[in-house]
N, C-alpha and C positions, 0 to 999 in steps of 0.2 A: 504494500500500500504506500503510494507516494503521490501526493497531489500538490502541484505548485499553484500559487495564486498570483496572477498577473493583473495589475490594476491599471487601467488606462486613465489618462488625464480626462478624457471625455466623460467616462463613467463617474469619476470623482466630481466633475463639474455639475453633472446632472443631479447627483445626489445632494450636493451642497446647496444647490439652488432650490431644491425641493424640500429642504429640511428633513432629509431621509438618511438612513444608514443601512448597511448590510452587516449582519452578524453571523458568525459561524456558531452553530449550536453544538454543545457537547455536554456529556455527563461525566460524573466522577464515580459512577457505580451505585449500587443499592446500599444505602447506609443501614447497617445492622441495628443501629440505635433507634432509627425512626421507621425503618421498613420502606423508605421512599427513595426514589431515584430522581433527584432534582435536575432541571435543565438550566444550563448556564450559557451565556453568550459572550463573544468577544468580537470587536470590530474587525471585519474582514481586511481592512486596509492596514491592520497591524499584524496580519498573518502572512508569513512568507511561504510556508508549506506545511503539509501534514504527512507524517510517515509513521511506520512501525518503529518501535523503540530500537535504536542502534545500541551497540555495546557501550556501557558507561564506565568511565574511569573514575573510581571513587578516590576521594582525597580526605585527609584528616581536617579537623577543625572547621567543618562546614556547618551552617545552620541546619537544624533538624530536617527541614523539608527540602534541602538541596541534596540531591542524590550524588552529584559529582559533575563531571564534564564529559561531553561527547564531541567527536570530530565529524563535521558535516561539510563536505567539499573543501577540506583543508582548513576549515575554520573551527576553532575550539569555542564551545559555548557552555554556560552552566545549565544544568537541568533541574527544574523545580517540580517536585511531586505535589500536585494540587490536592490530591487526596489527603496527604499529611498536613499540608498547609491549612486546609479547611476542616481538618479533624474528622474526615469521613472514614468510618470503619467499614471495610468491605472484605469479602472472602478472597477476592482476587486482586493482585496488584495491577496498576495501569499498564497498558501495552501500546498506547498511541502517544506520539509526541507532536505537539503543535509548536512549530518554530515561529517565534514572534520577533518583531523589531519595534523597540521603543527608544526614541531619542538616539537612534543610530547604535543602540546596544541590542545584540542578538542573544536570545535565550530560548530554551525549550521548556514547555509546560507538559507534564505527563497527565493524561486523562484516561478515562476508561473507554469512551467511545465518542466518535464524532458523527453528528447527524447531517444536517443540510445547512445551506446558506439561506437566511431569511431576510427579506427586505422589510424594514420597518420605518414608520414615520416617527420622527422625534416627538411630535405632538402626542403620540400614543404611548410613548415611553415615559413613565412617571417616576418621581422620586420615591424610594421605598418608605413604607411606614416606619416610624421610630422604633417600634418593637422589633422589626426585622433587622434594622440597622444595628440596634444594640446587641441582638443575639449573634449576629455574624461579625461583630466588631468593626463595622464600617467597611466590610469587604465588598458589599453590593452597593453600587451607586445608582442603579435604576432597575425597574421591573416593567414587564409588559406581558400581555396575554396573547397567546397565539390563537389562530382560528379554531384549533382543536381543543381549546380550553386550558391548555397547559400554561403555567407561568414561567417566564424566562427571566433569570436574574443576570443582569449585566455586571460583570466583575470589575472591581477597581484594581486593575493590574498595577497601577502606580503604587498602591499600598503593598501589594505582593512584593514588588521589586524594592520598595523602601525598606521592607522588613528583612529582605534576604540579600540585597546587593550593597556592597560597601560604597559604591560610587555615588550613592544618594546621600551618604552621611557626611562626606567631606564637601560642604557646600560653600565655604569661604565667606560666610556672612560677617565674620569679625573684621574682614578687610574693608567692608563698605563704610563710607563716611556719610554723615548727615548732610542733607542739602541745605545750603544757606538761603533762607527766604524770609521776607518780612511778613508773609502771610502763612496761615495754617493750610498746608496742602492736603487735599483729600483725593483719594482714588477709590473708585468702585471696581471690585474684581469679582468675576464669576467663575466658579469651578465646581464640578460635582464630586471631586475627589477630596476627602478630608485631608489627606496627606499634602496634596498640592495647595489647598487653601492655607494650611498651616505655614508652608514654605513661602508662599506669596506674602502672607501677612507679616511674617518675620522679616522678609526682605524690605517691605515698605516701611515697617516700623524702625528698622535699622537706618533707613534714610531719613527718618523723622517725618514720615508721611502718615496721616490718619488713614487707616484701611477700613473700608466698608465692604463686607463680604456678601456674596449671594451664592446660593447652592446650584443655580443653573441660569441659563439665559433668560428664561421667563421671569424669574425673580429679579434679576438685574434690570430688566426692561421696566418692570413695575416700579422699582426704586428710581430709575432715571426719569420716568414720566412724572412721578410725584415731585422730584426736584425741579423738572422743567415747568410744572404748573406753579410751584412756589416762586420760581424766578420770574415767570410771566406776571404773576399777581403783584410782585414787588417791583416790576419794571427794571429788572436787573439781568445781566447776562448769566447763563448757566455756569460759566467759569467762576462766578463768585461762590458757587455752592460745591462744585466738584471740578477737578482739573483734568482728569484722565480716566480712561476705562481699560481694564485688563480683562481679557476673556479667554477661557478655554475654547476649544473647537467642539469636542464631543460632550454634549450635555442633554439630559432629558428635557422634554417639552419644547425647548428652543435651543438650537445649536449656536455656536459662536459666529458662524457665517451669517445667519439670519439676524442675530442680535446686532452685529456690526452694520449690516445693510440698513436696518431700521434706524440706527443712530445717525448714519450718514444721510438718510433720506428725510429726517425730521429737522426742519429749519431751526428749531430751538436747541437741538443737540449736536448738529453737524460740525460745530467748531471743536468738539471734544476729540482729542487724539485717542485712537484705539490701538492697543497692543494685543495681538493674538499670541497666546502662550499655550503651546501644545506639544504633546509627545509625537504627533504626526509631523515630523520634521523634514519630510522630503520636499524637494523644490516645487513639485506640483501643488502641494498644500500651501506653500508660501505664495505661489502665484494666485491661488484661489483667494487667499486672504487679501491680497492687494486688489483683486478684482472686485471685492465687495467694499473696498474702501479702507482696509486696515492700514495704519500708518507704520506699523512695525510687526515683525513676526519673530518670536523668540522661542527656542526650545525650552521645555520644562526642566526644572532642577538645575538650572544654570543661573544662580542669583546674580552673578557679576554681569552677565549679558542682559538679564532683565533690568537690573539697576541702570546699566548704561543706556538702554532704550528709554526707560522712564525719564532719566535725567535729561537726555538729549531732547525729548519731546517737550518736556516742561520748560527747558531753557529756550527752545525755539518759540514756544507760546509767549514767553515773557520778553523776548527780544524786541526792541523797538523796530518799527517799520522803517525801511530806507527812505531817505528824503527824495 
């Protein structure tokens, strides 16, 4: 079994413009504790291929859910057992590996089985209820219902990698210096991943910026419209209330492409710079961001790059116009 995933720019463009995504459905096996076999999903554009599990080279001092390393086409990658990570107790070990790419890092996820690719509308993908979020420790960022009645849980892969990969720990936040400004700077940022929200907030606060968070694009849009109404009522520019927006790309209810386009099409908000902040770091995704009006596109978990983009856009906003 080996399936490669080739994603065309046209396909990405069509999905982004329609507030849609495609997810690869998979299971972790029947959990002996619950007697259920839950269905999970991962964005197809983060999947490079699916294959039977190759030989694993085990290494000492690995996190409990990291089985070791494998070589795929002369590239070494860590292998994360999602059954162990999610504490799913099954009678049979996983035999399928999903090779994924996040922020140019390649890793394999071990699962029990892979089903189909399902196209979903982000408007139908909802933020999980607090009880589910608490039970799974923030591992699920979104849920949706399939036509056959089954629920699909979209995994927060960023949390998995943050808990298992050391490159997310060395974030260089201590090297960032506060922005010198006469005004209190405010930034609204939207991300469905709790790990990403924490890192964005920490980056902004290190710069001396007030961070206003939203769990998805729809929530950010509601907050922005409220600020725009307040600005209009007081006959003041929106930049007196907030100076910049940071948005993830993949989010339930409203993705970052749609959020950015709405901001740039609203006369009250269009002056706000927008930074797209995503683990979809391919050039095609950056072009899509620019196509909907994003002012910058920064990979996730790179606080220095995020800080540089934020500082540059804020300084350009404050710079006097040429005579």
